N, C-alpha and C positions, 0 to 999 in steps of 0.2 A: 278453859269451861267444865266444872266437875257438875256430876250429876245433882249435884243440889238447884243449884240455876236453870240446869235443862230444864227443871221438874216444872220451875219457880214461872220461866218464861211460857212452859207450852198451856199453864192456869192460865197464867195473864193473855197468850191467843187467844185459848178458847173462851174466856169470860167478853177479849172484844167482839170475836167473831160468831157469835151466838146460833146463825144463820148456818153456816157450813158444815159446823158435826153435826146438827140432824140433817140437812140434805146427804151427809156424806154416809149415816145411819138408815137413811131412807133410801139410798142406792145398793146399800147392801143389801136388803131384806128381802125389795124387789129382785135385785139377780139372785138371789138363793132363790127364794121362792121359784123364780121361772126355770132354775136349772133342775128344782125338787118336780114343777109342773111338765116339764119337757120328759122326763123321766119316767113318772108316768102315767104320761100317753105315749109314750111309746112300750112300754111294759103292756098296758091296754092290747095295744094294736097286735101284738107279739103273739097275746092268751088268744085276742078272738078268731088270729088265725090259727094257732097251732093246737088247740081245742076242736074243734070240726077237724081238722087232720088228724089229729088221734082217735077217734071215731072212729073213723073209717081205716086206720092205721094196720087193727089187728086183718084185715080182709081185703085190702088192695096195695098198700103203701108195704114197704120193706127199709126201717128206718137205721139210718147206720149213725153213731154218733160221731163228729169230723172235730180235732182240736181248733184252736183259734190258728195254729200255723199251717193246718192242711191236712195233716197228716192224722191218717184214721186212728183210733182208740181203740187198743188192745178189747175183746168182748171180756177177758178176764173183769178186766175192771169197769165195766160199765154196768150199773145194776137191772133187775128188770123191773118193770115198774104194775 
């Protein structure tokens, strides 16, 4: 089967089953929207916790950044805010 025949067969399949491609696209759109919403909720929750702690940080807390592998980040590579 060459590429031309594959394209023709794919188009015929899409035209025969009109509901299937629409539902597939709808599922992809809903899935992407769900991932974006979960990331937004996670970022909002992180900010709602971090901002009040940052207000208290100069007087009560000593902050030290830690890399994702658990190692401390050298002070020379940490920027002052």
